[in-house]
C-alpha positions in Angstrom: -10.3 -59.7 34.6 -10.9 -56.6 32.5 -14.1 -54.8 33.2 -16.0 -55.2 29.9 -19.8 -55.1 30.4 -22.3 -57.1 28.5 -22.8 -54.4 25.9 -19.0 -54.1 25.3 -18.6 -57.8 25.0 -21.4 -57.9 22.5 -20.0 -55.0 20.5 -16.8 -57.0 20.0 -18.6 -60.2 19.3 -17.2 -62.0 22.3 -19.4 -65.0 22.8 -17.7 -66.8 25.7 -19.4 -66.9 29.1 -18.2 -64.8 32.0 -16.7 -67.8 33.9 -14.7 -68.8 30.9 -13.6 -65.2 30.1 -12.5 -64.4 33.6 -10.2 -67.5 33.8 -8.6 -66.8 30.4 -6.0 -64.0 30.5 -5.2 -64.4 26.7 -8.9 -64.0 25.9 -9.1 -61.0 28.2 -6.1 -59.3 26.5 -7.6 -60.0 23.0 -11.0 -58.6 24.1 -9.4 -55.5 25.7 -7.4 -54.8 22.5 -10.6 -55.2 20.4 -12.7 -53.0 22.7 -10.1 -50.2 22.8 -9.7 -50.3 19.0 -13.4 -50.0 18.7 -13.6 -47.1 21.1 -10.8 -45.3 19.3 -12.7 -45.6 16.0 -15.8 -44.4 17.7 -14.2 -41.3 19.3 -12.4 -40.5 16.0 -15.7 -40.6 14.3 -17.2 -37.7 16.3 -16.2 -34.3 15.1 -16.4 -32.7 18.6 -14.0 -35.3 19.9 -11.6 -35.0 17.0 -11.5 -31.2 17.4 -10.9 -31.6 21.2 -8.1 -34.0 20.6 -6.5 -31.7 18.1 -6.7 -28.8 20.6 -5.0 -30.9 23.3 -7.0 -29.2 26.0 -10.7 -29.3 27.1 -11.9 -27.2 30.0 -8.4 -26.9 31.4 -7.8 -30.7 31.2 -5.1 -32.3 29.1 -6.9 -34.1 26.3 -5.7 -36.6 23.7 -6.8 -39.8 22.0 -5.8 -42.1 24.9 -7.8 -39.9 27.4 -10.7 -39.8 25.0 -10.7 -43.6 24.8 -10.5 -43.9 28.6 -13.4 -41.5 29.1 -15.5 -43.3 26.5 -14.8 -46.6 28.2 -15.7 -45.2 31.6 -19.1 -43.5 30.8 -19.6 -43.7 27.0 -19.0 -41.7 23.9 -22.2 -39.6 24.2 -21.3 -38.5 27.7 -17.8 -37.6 26.5 -19.4 -35.3 23.8 -21.7 -33.7 26.4 -18.6 -32.9 28.5 -16.7 -31.4 25.6 -19.6 -29.4 24.2 -21.4 -28.3 27.4 -19.3 -29.1 30.4 -21.5 -31.9 31.7 -19.5 -34.1 34.0 -20.5 -37.7 33.7 -20.1 -40.3 36.4 -20.4 -44.1 36.6 -22.9 -46.1 38.7 -20.6 -45.8 41.7 -20.5 -42.0 41.5 -16.9 -41.8 40.1 -16.6 -38.8 37.9 -15.0 -39.5 34.5 -12.9 -36.4 34.4 -11.2 -37.2 37.7 -11.0 -40.9 37.1 -9.1 -40.4 33.8 -6.6 -37.8 34.9 -3.1 -39.2 34.2 -4.4 -41.5 31.5 -3.4 -39.1 28.7 -0.2 -39.6 26.6 -0.4 -43.3 26.5 0.6 -45.0 23.2 -2.3 -46.8 21.6 -1.7 -49.5 19.0 -1.0 -48.1 15.6 -4.1 -49.8 14.1 -6.6 -48.0 16.3 
C-alpha cells in the first residue's frame, strides 16, 4: 500500500478506512495520482521552489519537478523551502534525510495534468 498519512488522505478527500484502502490496489493508485498532482500544484505555487526547478540545481543537487514532489511527499513543502533557501536538511520520523532519500528520483515523467 502507498504510504499516505492521515493528513494526505484528508487532503485528497479519501474517505475510505485504512483496511479497505490497503486491500484495494486500484484505490491506492488513484489516491497516489491525486496526491502527487496535489503536491505538484503546491510546489509550483511556491516561488522559491519554481526558481529552484528552473535552475535545475540546488546546493549541488540535481533538482527538478519530480524531485521537488518527492521531497515534498517525504517531509513537506515547508521543509523543502527551508532547504532551498537556507540549507536546512529535513528528515522524517525515522531519521531519513530527505536530500539523500530522494537522490535518483529526479527526471521522472509526471502526468501532464500536474
